[in-house]
C-alpha positions, 0 to 999 in steps of 0.5 A, a space after each residue: 654062369 651061362 644058361 645057354 651056349 651055342 658053338 659053330 651051329 649049322 643047320 639045313 632043311 635039305 634045300 640049302 643052309 639055314 644057319 651057318 656057324 652060329 656061336 654065342 652065349 647067354 648068361 643067367 637072367 639075361 634078356 636077348 633079342 633075336 631079330 632078322 628078316 623073314 628066312 634069317 633063321 630065328 624060329 629055326 634057331 629056337 627050335 634047335 635050342 629046345 631040341 625040336 630040330 637037330 643041328 647038322 654040325 655044332 653044339 648046344 648046351 642048356 645049363 651045362 647039359 648038351 642038347 641031345 635026344 637022350 638029354 631032352 627031358 633034363 634040358 626041358 626042365 630048364 627051358 620053356 618054349 612059347 610058341 607064336 600061336 598060343 592055340 598050338 600050346 594050349 590043349 586041355 579044357 582049362 587054364 589050370 589043367 594046361 599049366 599043371 600038365 608039365 608038373 604032373 608029367 614030371 611026377 610032382 605031387 598034387 600039392 607040389 603041382 598046385 603050388 607050381 601052378 599058382 606060382 606061374 599064374 601069379 607071375 603072369 598075373 592071371 590067377 583069376 583065370 585058373 578055372 576059365 575054359 581055354 576057348 573063352 580066353 582072349 588072344 592076350 589071355 591065351 598068350 599069358 596062359 602059354 607063358 604060365 605053362 612053361 613057367 610052371 616048371 621053374 624054367 631058367 631059360 624062356 624062348 619066345 617066338 613072336 610074343 607080341 604078334 596080334 596083341 592090341 596095345 594094352 595087352 602088348 604093354 602088359 606083356 612087356 611089363 610081365 616079361 621084364 618082371 621075370 627073373 629067368 633068362 630070355 631069348 625073344 625072336 621078333 619082328 616087333 623091334 620096339 618090343 625088343 627095345 623094351 625088353 632086351 638090353 642085348 640083341 643078336 641080328 641074324 642075316 642069311 643064317 649068320 650072326 652079323 651083330 651081337 651087342 647093345 640093343 639101342 646101338 643096333 636098332 638106331 643103325 638105319 644103314 645096318 638094319 636096311 642092309 639086312 632087310 629091316 627098318 628102324 623101329 617106330 621108337 627111333 624113326 619118329 625121332 628128328 
């Protein structure tokens, strides 16, 4: 079953098209990288999928439900969007309250909310931080707490915008391990092509608002000619190879 279906998607901010004729599907549990130079439309596409923006043409469905204004509550039960900047996502006083916000908002009981929070914190390995004030978290801890806030509603599709940005090597490796351990489907937009290589078997390359490649991650990330033609460079993993 496909968790995400996008068909002939178009979007413009008014000063020209940003996305033109985007179509692809993501299956249950699949991890897909979304790469492209600045301005290719990666963040815009993520915002369209979660309903923060509306397409000018085309359709999007999540778990078989069309993404429309009147279906957003239903759609957002099945997907979670992790912002690039964790400070834009964490807004209560403690980690527990941030992770509990969505379950409470959806009407779960106190015991159901506690169970959901504990499950989400365990998934990202920050159970010990549940009572920590958000302002006392490190950058890496904030990133993990942000992921926990969307996992608390048992998301089937996780959207991540530049998840590895500003992380030190240890936190970056920890995040890779956690992302790979999550059973839900993931669409990860990133300029960190090594991160994409380590987390996504499939990659979609956007250029000037269009899909120019959709397939095996290793194949596209080894293709210097293709990457450079669309404003990217070989990831470090491959540029160092003889």
